[in-house]
N, C-alpha and C positions, 0 to 999 in steps of 0.2 A: 063105231068108227068116228061118228060125229062128235061124241063126247070126248074122245081122245084128242081130236083136233081142237076143240074148245079149251080143254085143259092145257094143251101145249101152247095155244095162242095166249092164254092168260099167263102162263109161265114166261113166255117170251116178253110179253108186255111188262110183267113185274120185274124181270131182270133188266129190261131197257130203262124203266123208271129208276131202278136202283142204281144203274150205271150213271144215269144223268145226275142223280143225287150225289153220288160219290165224286163225280167230276166237279160239281159245284162246291162241295166241301173242300176238295183238294185245292181248287183255285182260291177259295176264301182263306184257307190256312197258309197258302203260299203268299198271298197279299199281306197277311199279318206278319209272316216271317220277314218279308221285305221291309215293312214298316219298322219292325223291331231292329233290323240291321241298320236302317237309316238312323234311327234314334241312337243306337249304339255308336255309330260313327260320329254323330253330333256330340254325344257325351264325351267321346275320346278327344274330339277337337277342343271342346271346352276345357277338359282336363289339361291338355297340352298348353292351352293359353294360360290357364291358372298357374301351371308350373313355371312358365316363363315369367309371369307377373310376380310370382313368389320369389324367384331368383333375383329379379330386378329390385324388389323391395328390400331384400336382405343383403345388399351390397355393403361392404364395410364403410364406404364413404357416406352412404345414406344413413346408416345406423349411427355413425359418429355425429353427423349433422343433426339428426333428431335428438340425440342425447345432449348435445350442446344447446340447441335452440329450445326444445320443449322441456327438458328435464334440468336445465341449467347446470349440466355437468361439465367438467373440464378435465383434460388429460392430467395424469399424475406426473409431477415433476419432483426432483429432489428438494426443491425449495418448499414445497407444501407437504412433503411426506413426513410422517411422524413414525419413528421406530419405537417399538415397545419391547422392553426386555423384562423378563421375569427373574426375580431374585433367586428362586429355587434353581432355575436353569443356569444362572450365572455361577452359583455356588457349586452345583454339581458338575460344572464344566461340560455340560451337554451330555451327561451320562444317561439321561432319560431317552435319548434317541437311539441308544445302542440296543 
């Protein structure tokens, strides 16, 4: 009877230690999950901010100003437009487009 009690006591102690270990692991994994969720929220916020900045950078007015200032471009006007005609298209009367 004493041996049975000792075996049962060891089984209870082993299960108690296992339970403590499982609770510790559970808390550790939960903390990692919370850290990952916080990092995900931070990345989503950064992504939203970058999308807003991207839209602000791509406005037509800004693109036109950069093209004019940095690339020395100017808007096309009839005064500076050169029209090119091809002799074969003029002779064929535009038949190549049919």
